[in-house]
N, C-alpha and C positions, 0 to 999 in steps of 0.2 A: 504493499499499500504506500510505501514511502519512496518509491523510485522516481518521484518528480524531482526536477532540478531545483524547484523552489522549496525552501525549508518550511517545515511545519512549526510555526511559532507566532506569537502575537506580534503584529506589525506596528511600527511607529507611523501612524497615519492620522493622528488627531492633532489638528492645527490650533493656533491661538483662537481663531474664530470659532472652531468647534468647541474649544474649552469654554469660551464665553457663552455660547448658546446652550451648551449642556448645563452649565452652572446656573445661568439665569432661568432657564426652563425648568430646572429642578427646584430652585429656591422659590420661585413664583408658582406655588401650587395652589391649594385651597386656602392657605393661611391668610393672605391679605384680604380674601373675600369673606373669611369667617372669623379669624382671630381678633379683630377689633372688639368683638363682643367679650371675649375672654379677658382681655386687658382691662376694658372698662368695668367689667363685673368686679374685679378686685380692687381697682384704685378709685372708682366712683366718679371721676370728673374728666372732662375733656382735656383740660390742661395737663393733668398728670398722665392721662393716657397717651397724649402726644409726646410728652417727655419720655415715657417708657419706650415708645417706638424708636425714638432717636437714640436712647441709651442702648437698646438692643442692637441697633445698627452699629454703634461704636464698639460694643462688646464683641459682636460677630466679626467686625473688621480686624480687631486686635487678635482675636483667636485665629482668624484666618491668616494673619501675618505670621503667627507662630508656626502654623502648618506650612506656610509658604517657605519659611526658612528650612524646615525639615524636608519638604518635598524637593527643593532645589539642591540640598546637600545630599539627599538619599533618593535619587530619581528612579525608584523601583515601585512597581505596583504593590498594593496592600495597605497603603495609608498608615493610620495610627497603629494598626496591628504590627506592622514591620518596625515602626519607631519604638514601640514598647518592647518588642523582641530585642532590638539592638541595644536598648538601655537596660532592661530589667530581666531579660531572659525568657526561657521557654514557657514557664508556668504562667507568668503575668500575661504573656501574649495570647495563650490559649484562652484564658478567662476573658480577655478582650474580644477574641474571635467568637466565643460562645455568646457573650452579651450582644454583639452585633447581629449574630444569626437570629436571636430571639427578637431584638428590637426591630430590625429591618423587616423580617418576615411578618411580624404582627402589624407593623406600620403599613406594609404593602397591602395586607388583607383589608385593613381598615380603609385605605385609600381607594381600593377597588370598590368597596361598598359605598363610599362617598361618591365616587364617579357614577355608579349605577343609580344612586338616589337622585342626583342632579339631572342626569340624562332622562330618567323616566318621570321626573317631577311634572314637567308640562303636560304629560299624557294622563296623569293621575291627580291633577290639581283639585278635582271635585270629590276625591275619595279620601277617606280617613287615613289610609296607609297604602303603601305599595306592596303587592304580594311578595312575601319573602322568597318564595321559590324563584320568581322571576328576577328579583334583586340579585340573588346569589348566582343564577345562571348567567346574567349579563356580566357580573363580576368575574366569573370564571372565564368567560369568553374573551373579555378584554385583556386579562392578564396573560392568557394563553397566546393571544395575538402579539402582545408586547414581547414575550419571550421568544416567539417564532422569529420576529424581526431581529432581535438581538442574536439569535442562533445563525441566521442567514448571512448577514453582512454588517460590519461595524459602520461602514459608510452609510448604509440605509438608516441606521440608528441616528447618526449625526444629522442626516438630511431631514428626517422626520422631526427631530428635536428642533431644528432651525425653523420649520414650518409652524410647529406648535408654539414655540417661543414668540414668533411673530404675531400669532393670533392672540396670545396673552397680552402682549404689549399694546395691541390695537384695543383690546377690551379695557385695559386700565387707562389708556389714553382717552377713551370715550368717557370714562368716569371722571377723569381730571378735567376735561373740557367742560362737561356739564357743571362741575363744581366751580370752575372759573366763571362761567356764565352767571351762576347764582350769586357768586361774590360780587361780580360786576354790577348786578342788580341790587346790591345793598344788603344781601342776606348774611349779615355778620353777627346777628344776635347771639349765636351759639358761643361766640368767643368772648362775650362780656362775662366777667367773673369766672373765667375758664377753670380756676382751681377751687371753686366753691364746692364744698362737700368731699374734698379729697381724703382718701384713707392713706395715711402715712405709716401704717403698721408695717414692720419689716417683713412679716410673713406674707401679707397681701402683695407687697412689692415683689417678693421673690416669685410667687406663683403667677403674678402678672408677667414677670420676666420670662417664665417658662412658656407662656402663650406667645409672647413676642418672638422668643428664640425659635419656636416651632415654625413660625412664618419665614424665618431666615435660614432654616436648616437646609443643608445640601451643599454648602460651600466647600466642605471637606472632601466631597466625592472626587475631585480632580486628583487627589493624592492616591486614591485607590487604583486608578488606571494610569498612573504616572509613567509606567513603562512603555505605554503606547503613545505618549505625547512627543511630538516633534520638538526638538530643542528644549527639553524639560527645564533646564536651569533658568531659561529665559521665560518660557511660556507659562509655567506653573505659577510663579509669583504674579506675573502680569494678568493671567487669566482670573486669578482670585481677586486681585485688586479691582480690575475693570468691572467684573461681575458684581461685586459688593457695592461699588459706587453706583452702578446702574439701579440695582435693586433698592438700595437705601433711599435714593432720591425719589424713585417711583412710589415707594411705600409712604414716605412722608407727605408727598404731594397728594397721593390718593386719600390719605387720612384727613387732610384738610377738606377735600371734596366731600367725604362722608360726613364730617362734622358740620359742614355748611348746610347740607340738606336734611340730615336726620338729628333729632334730639337724643340725648342720652337715654331717655326712657324708651324711645322707639328702637334704638340700637340694642338695648338689653332684651327686648321682646323678640328680636329677630334671631332666627337660626342661621341665616346667611346675610350679612349686612349688604353685600352687593346686590342681592335679589330685592331686598326691601328698598334700597337706593333706586334701582331700576323701576320698581312699581310706583314710586313717587315722582319720577322724573320723566320716564318714557314708557308709560303704562301700556300703550298698544304693542310695543316691541319688548315688553319686559320678559317675555318667555325666552328671549335669546340668552339672558344672563345665566340661568342654570346650565344651559348647554355650554357656554363659554367656561363656566367653573369646571364642568366635567372635562372639557378639553385641557384645561389647566392642570387638573389632576393627572390626566393622561401623560402630560410632559414630565411631571415629577416621577411617575412610575417608569417611564422610558429611560430617563437619565440615570435614576438611582439603580435600576436593574443592570445597566451597563457597568456601573461602578461596583456594585455589590458582588456580581458574579466573579469579578477579579479578586475579591477578598477570599472567596472559597477556593478559587484556583491557586492563589498563593499559599493559603492555609494547607492545601494538600501537598504542595511542594515542600512545605516545612514539616510534613508528617503529622499534621494536626487534624486533618480530615482524610477520608478514604482516598486511596491512590488514584482512582479513576477520575477524581474531580480535577486533577492537574493536567488532564489530557485535552487535546484540541481536535476539532473536526479536521480530518485529513485534507479536505479541499478548501474549506471556508476559513480555517485558522481562527475559529471562535471557540470559547470555553463552553461548548454545548452541554456537557454533563453537569457543570455547575449551574447553568441556567435551568435545566430540566429539574434538578433537585430543588432549587429555590421555588420553581413553579409548583411543584407538588406540596411543599410545605405551606406556601401561601394559600393554595386551594383548600387544604385541610383547615387552616386557621380561619378562613372565611366562615366556616360553620360553627365557630366557637361564639357563643352568645355574649361572653364577656370581653370581646375583642377590644372595645373602646376603653374598658377599664385597664386593660394591659397597656394601652397606649399612654394613659395617664402615668402609670408607674415607670414607663420607659424614659421619661424625662430625667429622672434621678439617675438611672444607670448611665444614661448618655453623658450627664454632667461628670459622673465618676470617671468615665473613659477619657473625657476632655481633660480633666484635672491630671489624670495619669500621663496623658500624652504631652502636656506642657511640662510636667515633672520630668518626663523623659528628655525633652529638649534641654532643660536646665542641666540634667545629669550628664548628657552628652557634651555639653559645653565644658564640663569639668573632666569627663572621662576621655574625650577625644578632642582636645583643643586644636590639634593640627588638621582636623577634618575640613576639607574645602567647603566654604559656605558662600556661594555666589550672592546670596541675599541674607543679610545679617541684621538682626534687630538690636536695639539697645537692651541691655540686660533687665532694665526696669519693666519693660513690656511683659515678657513671660512671667516675671515674678508677680506682677500685678494681676495678670489673668489667672495665675494659679491660685492666688489668695482669694480672688473673687469667686472662682469656681468652687473652691473649698468651702467658702462661706455659704454659697447657695445650697450645697449638699448638706451642711450642718443645720441650716435653718429649715430645710425640708424635713429633716429628721425630727426637729423640735415641733414643727407645726402639724405634720402628718406622719406620726410614727408608724401607724399601721401600714400605709401605702409604701413608706420608705423601707420598712422591714421586709415587706413582700418583694420589693425591688432587689434588696440585698440577698434575699433568699434565692431569687432567680439567678443572680450572679453566682451564688454559692453552689448551685446545682452543677456548675461547671467543674467543681473540684473533683467529685467522684468520676465524672466523665473523663477528666484528664488522666486519672490513674488506671481506668479500665480501657482507655484509648491510647493516646500517644505514648504514655509512660510505660505501658505494658509491652516490653520488648520480646520477652521469651514466651510467645504464645504456643500452645500445643500444635505440633505439625499438622494434625488433622484439621484443626480450626483454620490455620494459615492457608492450607490447601483449598479449603472452602472459599476463603476470601479471594485467593488467586483465581479460582475458577470463575467466580462471579465477575471479577475484573475483566477477564478474557471474554466472557459472555457479553458484557456491556460494551466492550470495544467493538465486537462484531455487530451488535444491534445498533449502536450510535455511530459507527464508522469513525472511531476516535483512536488516536495514537499519542504516545508521550511526545512532549515538545522537543524539537531539535535544539541543541545548544550551539551558541556561536563558537567558531573555531578559535 
């Protein structure tokens, strides 16, 4: 199967433009259309809500800058998993991998259900609820489609992402233009006494921060497919910086538009702010907004699946996941087995009734991984001072981000001990998995033969082979 002149390996084919469209398309998911409610719910005022959006943008930018330094210095696929492995070793890296598998797959399952809900909403607007069977069927179909595109060709993924990103920007540009028209007509009453009724409780601010950060999530994905980025030392930092600048500006201006049209009470009653906004401003065409939100979620699924499949692929090369997951399709050079396994897990999780509760808990474990990654950056500064760093931050930046992330984790434990405890329990499940998986070197020959047989069988079924290495 490997008698082709072309090597079977992941290709460096993702340009700076591709990086920007993938990141912008991933970050602008359902968050900006839904999250304004979550932030306002906790801080209770327009002024404080807007301030939190700005602070989340700054925090994400500084976190991203830390990842950009690591990504430029270590331009290999795997992202924070590989950075933690480099700094803290095998065990910490495996727990990071396990946490990501749980968080990403539960997140994708929830996003698929969100996509189906918004796509079907115009058809069932006069009904009490959308049939659950139909909801899950559409969810399964859309994620299978996303995985199929990712399996066939990486360029197809980047082209689809560019189209979806363009449609998202058009939708948000429409929101911004309508808001500007209302402002021009003197609708500025919402900004009078903007901070009246603000909740300055630290716990409320932290959980509002979680909602805001969810809207910005996705900027770290570029580090997961860094091995496929053209000129990674240049394009990884630039891709992250350009993407976050675009997204932060759009989010801040879009929120001004929301606050111009909607009162705080109207926003708090809304399940999707953008839909309520459309119903009050362009009522005859308001049905378009749920469809645009659905397309926006599709972009997040597409870009994130590209990134996450590389994490499982790298994890297999590090002997943390089954060997067949590090294999590539012999003709398409895509990590087909990783994508198929992700698809199976997501389809199973879509049927779990408590999926959105799992999403709430994933915020804490994500903060733990972010803290550990920034700690890895600081430790590598000490452990490997001679490591070439094309992009290097002042030491105060990673120290500040580490302390802020640690504070967020500690406040979460204090305010919501039950949810925080369950999140830590999920991370802890990785401990026995580590010892019965990668740590177990001397497996019985009969068991190892079974594993080898299954690997060969999957190679034949999926038409996959181990990656060719550079000479």
